C-alpha positions in Angstrom: 76.1 215.1 -56.7 73.5 212.5 -57.0 70.3 213.9 -58.5 68.1 211.7 -56.2 68.8 214.0 -53.0 68.7 217.5 -52.1 70.1 218.8 -48.9 68.7 221.8 -47.4 70.9 223.5 -44.7 69.7 224.9 -41.7 73.1 226.0 -40.3 72.4 229.8 -40.6 68.7 229.8 -39.8 69.5 231.4 -36.2 72.6 233.5 -37.5 70.9 237.0 -37.7 73.2 238.3 -35.1 76.5 237.2 -37.0 78.4 240.2 -38.7 78.4 240.3 -42.5 82.1 239.4 -42.5 81.4 236.0 -40.6 78.3 235.2 -42.9 80.6 235.7 -46.0 83.4 233.4 -44.6 80.9 230.6 -43.7 79.2 230.9 -47.0 82.7 230.6 -48.8 83.3 227.4 -46.9 80.0 226.0 -47.7 80.7 226.2 -51.5 82.7 223.2 -50.7 79.8 221.2 -49.4 77.1 219.2 -50.7 74.3 221.7 -50.1 71.6 222.5 -52.8 69.7 225.1 -50.7 70.2 227.2 -47.8 67.6 228.3 -45.5 68.4 232.1 -44.1 66.5 234.7 -42.3 66.0 237.9 -44.5 68.0 239.9 -42.0 71.1 238.2 -43.5 70.4 239.4 -47.0 72.8 241.9 -47.4 75.7 239.3 -46.7 74.4 237.1 -49.2 75.3 236.9 -53.0 71.6 236.7 -54.2 72.4 238.3 -57.6 74.6 235.6 -58.5 73.1 232.5 -57.2 69.4 233.3 -56.0 68.3 229.6 -56.4 70.6 228.8 -53.6 68.9 230.6 -50.9 65.4 230.4 -49.3 64.0 233.1 -47.1 62.8 231.9 -43.8 59.6 234.0 -43.2 56.8 234.4 -40.5 53.4 233.7 -41.8 52.5 237.2 -42.0 51.1 239.6 -44.9 53.7 241.6 -46.7 56.7 239.3 -45.9 56.5 237.6 -49.3 56.6 241.0 -51.2 59.7 242.0 -49.2 61.4 238.8 -50.0 60.7 238.9 -53.8 62.0 242.7 -53.6 65.3 241.5 -51.9 65.9 238.9 -54.8 64.7 235.7 -53.4 63.0 233.2 -55.4 61.9 230.7 -52.7 60.4 231.2 -49.3 59.7 228.9 -46.2 56.7 229.9 -43.9 56.8 228.3 -40.5 53.5 227.4 -38.8 51.8 225.1 -36.0 48.7 223.0 -36.7 48.1 222.5 -33.0 48.0 226.1 -32.3 46.0 226.8 -35.3 46.7 228.5 -38.8 46.5 232.2 -38.8 43.2 233.5 -40.5 45.2 235.0 -43.3 47.2 232.1 -44.1 45.5 231.8 -47.6 46.2 235.5 -48.4 50.0 235.1 -47.4 50.3 232.2 -49.8 48.4 234.0 -52.4 50.7 236.9 -52.0 53.6 234.6 -52.5 52.2 233.2 -55.6 51.7 236.5 -57.2 55.1 237.4 -56.4 56.4 234.2 -58.2 58.0 232.8 -55.2 58.0 229.1 -54.6 56.3 228.6 -51.2 56.9 225.7 -48.7 55.0 225.5 -45.5 57.0 224.2 -42.5 54.8 222.5 -40.1 56.7 222.5 -36.8 54.4 220.0 -35.2 53.6 217.8 -38.2 54.1 214.7 -36.3 51.2 215.5 -34.0 48.8 216.0 -36.9 46.2 213.2 -37.9 45.0 212.3 -41.5 41.8 214.1 -40.8 43.7 217.4 -39.9 45.7 217.1 -43.2 42.6 216.7 -45.1 40.9 219.7 -43.8 43.8 222.2 -44.2 45.8 221.1 -47.3 43.3 221.5 -50.2 42.6 225.2 -49.3 46.5 225.8 -49.0 47.3 224.1 -52.4 44.6 226.1 -54.0 46.3 229.3 -52.6 49.4 228.3 -54.1 51.4 226.2 -51.7 53.9 224.0 -53.5 55.9 222.3 -50.8 55.2 220.9 -47.5 58.0 220.6 -44.9 57.3 217.9 -42.2 59.0 218.7 -38.9 58.8 216.5 -35.9 59.7 219.5 -33.5 58.3 217.4 -30.4 60.7 214.5 -31.2 58.0 211.8 -30.7 58.7 209.8 -33.9 61.0 206.9 -34.3 61.9 205.8 -37.7 59.3 203.1 -38.6 56.3 205.5 -37.3 57.7 208.4 -39.2 58.0 206.4 -42.8 54.3 205.6 -42.2 53.3 209.2 -41.9 55.4 210.2 -44.8 54.2 207.3 -47.0 50.6 208.5 -46.2 51.3 212.1 -47.1 53.0 211.3 -50.5 50.0 209.1 -51.5 47.5 211.5 -50.7 49.3 214.6 -51.6 51.6 213.8 -54.7 51.4 217.4 -56.2 53.3 218.7 -53.1 57.0 218.5 -52.8 57.7 217.0 -49.4 60.6 217.7 -47.5 61.7 216.3 -43.9 63.2 218.3 -41.0 64.2 216.2 -38.2 64.6 217.1 -34.5 67.8 215.9 -32.5 66.3 216.1 -29.1 66.4 212.2 -28.6 69.4 211.9 -30.9 67.4 210.2 -33.6 67.6 212.8 -36.4 70.3 210.9 -38.5 68.0 207.6 -38.0 64.8 209.5 -38.9 66.3 211.2 -42.0 67.1 207.7 -43.2 63.5 206.6 -42.6 62.3 209.6 -44.6 64.8 208.7 -47.5 63.5 205.1 -47.3 59.8 206.6 -47.6 61.0 208.4 -51.0 61.6 211.9 -49.4 64.3 213.3 -51.4 64.5 216.9 -50.0 66.3 216.7 -46.5 66.9 219.4 -43.9 70.5 219.1 -42.4 73.1 221.3 -40.6 76.7 221.3 -40.0 77.3 219.4 -36.8 73.7 219.3 -35.9 73.5 223.0 -35.4 70.0 224.3 -34.6 69.1 220.8 -33.4 68.8 219.6 -37.0 70.0 216.2 -38.5 74.0 216.4 -38.6 74.8 217.0 -42.4 78.1 215.1 -42.3 76.5 211.9 -40.6 73.6 212.0 -43.3 75.9 212.2 -46.0 78.1 209.5 -44.8 75.0 207.2 -44.1 73.5 208.0 -47.5 76.8 207.3 -49.2 77.7 204.1 -47.2 74.2 202.6 -46.9 72.1 204.2 -49.7 74.6 203.3 -52.3 74.7 206.9 -53.8 77.5 208.4 -55.7 77.9 211.1 -53.2 81.2 212.7 -53.2 82.9 213.8 -49.9 84.4 217.3 -49.7 88.1 217.5 -49.2 89.3 217.8 -45.7 85.5 217.6 -44.6 86.1 217.1 -40.9 88.3 220.2 -40.5 86.1 222.3 -42.9 83.1 221.3 -40.6 85.0 222.0 -37.2 86.0 225.5 -38.6 82.7 226.4 -39.7 81.2 225.6 -36.5 84.0 227.6 -34.5 82.9 230.5 -36.6 79.5 230.2 -35.3 80.7 229.8 -31.7 80.4 226.0 -31.5 83.3 223.9 -30.0 83.1 220.3 -31.6 83.8 217.4 -29.1 86.8 215.3 -30.0 84.5 212.2 -30.4 81.8 213.8 -32.7 80.8 211.4 -35.1 82.6 211.8 -38.5 84.3 215.2 -37.8 85.8 214.7 -34.3 89.5 214.7 -34.2 89.6 211.6 -32.1 87.3 209.3 -33.8 89.9 207.2 -35.4 92.1 207.0 -32.1 92.2 203.5 -30.8 93.6 202.9 -27.2 92.5 199.3 -25.9 94.7 196.5 -27.1 91.6 194.6 -28.5 90.8 197.4 -30.8 94.4 198.1 -31.9 94.9 194.2 -32.8 91.7 194.3 -34.8 92.5 197.5 -36.6 95.9 196.2 -37.4 94.5 193.1 -39.0 91.2 194.7 -40.6 90.5 198.3 -40.1 86.9 197.8 -41.2 86.0 195.9 -38.2 86.1 199.0 -36.2 86.0 201.8 -38.8 82.8 202.3 -40.9 84.9 204.1 -43.4 88.6 204.9 -43.9 89.8 208.2 -42.0 91.3 209.6 -45.2 87.8 209.8 -46.7 86.8 212.8 -44.5 90.5 214.1 -44.0 91.4 212.5 -40.8 94.2 210.0 -39.5 94.1 206.9 -37.6 95.7 207.4 -34.3 97.0 204.7 -31.8 97.0 206.4 -28.4 98.2 204.9 -25.2 96.5 205.1 -21.9 95.0 203.1 -19.1 93.3 200.4 -21.5 96.4 199.8 -23.5 98.2 196.6 -23.8 101.3 194.8 -25.3 99.7 195.0 -28.7 99.1 198.7 -28.6 102.7 199.4 -27.4 104.2 197.3 -30.0 102.1 199.2 -32.9 103.0 202.5 -31.4 106.7 201.8 -31.1 106.5 200.5 -34.8 104.7 203.8 -35.8 107.6 205.8 -33.9 110.1 203.8 -35.7 111.6 202.5 -32.3 112.8 199.0 -31.3 110.3 197.4 -29.0 111.5 197.8 -25.5 112.6 194.7 -23.5 110.9 195.9 -20.4 107.5 196.5 -22.0 105.4 195.3 -19.0 107.2 197.6 -16.7 106.9 200.6 -19.2 103.2 199.9 -19.5 102.6 200.1 -15.6 104.0 203.6 -15.8 102.0 204.5 -19.1 98.9 203.2 -17.4 99.6 205.2 -14.1 100.3 208.5 -16.0 97.2 208.2 -18.0 95.0 207.8 -14.9 96.8 210.7 -13.1 96.5 212.8 -16.3 92.6 211.7 -16.8 93.5 211.2 -20.5 95.7 209.3 -23.1 99.6 210.2 -22.7 101.1 212.1 -25.6 104.0 210.9 -27.6 106.5 213.2 -25.9 105.3 211.7 -22.5 105.9 208.1 -23.9 109.3 208.8 -25.1 110.1 210.4 -21.7 108.7 207.4 -20.0 110.7 205.0 -22.3 113.9 206.8 -21.7 113.5 206.6 -18.0 112.8 203.0 -18.1 115.9 202.3 -20.6 118.3 204.6 -18.7 
């Protein structure tokens, strides 16, 4: 994995209700992913292999006294405290950070409404927090008010004024801008990026960010084997169903129906595909439906190893009618059945 980027996974942040068996199964699968740090609630600690890899886990804690001591006793080395600047920092914030420092914990403050904070507000609170032992600042746009260019300005300013703090970015996907905003954070020089499998917990989708940095950031990031299938299985363990057209991991993202698309893919797949399907463990599919034409039919029959039918137009009429009636593309079995009827 490239040294320039550190993915902080949020997939299990709200998973305190999962049983130990499910957590262990998820962690086993996550070993195959490009995750550097996993944010987890302390309630999951009995399911976590802290003894063998404590550096992999970060405890998500309330900004309360005693929490850091408990985390240290359970084996954590890093902690993440959450707060809201607009609601005001608790009076004991400095004491909580000092407690984490005394316990030799690396403390990061997640500011949920960081996008609403002004430069003057940062100037007012960060000096005392750094003096108390704060080492990292997690910038989150929970209100989803920032677009990429504006976000980059915020992060540039923070890095210039507070170089001693390790900055990380936590996107909110309420307006489907999380991946774009993570890219803006990367462009601003932030190298600790919060993600989650499939965008779980309203975070930036890990699979989208990985492919974006790999394809556009020119980073030597390896893609896990069978990435799409592994990601879908993980989400199913968490009770999430993955839409067939979900970016990067959806089963049908490489399915082409319209004649124009099929013709273009047959000539040069990169015209319609940002990356080859085998990169994420998927396959290209030519499907027949209400938008299909003769080119689609020709490619499909070649794929099936069958001679192109002489009555192609008549067959296409039946294919389109069946697709409209079923409200989906037809299956290979349905195509063969229509073909036999037409050639009988």
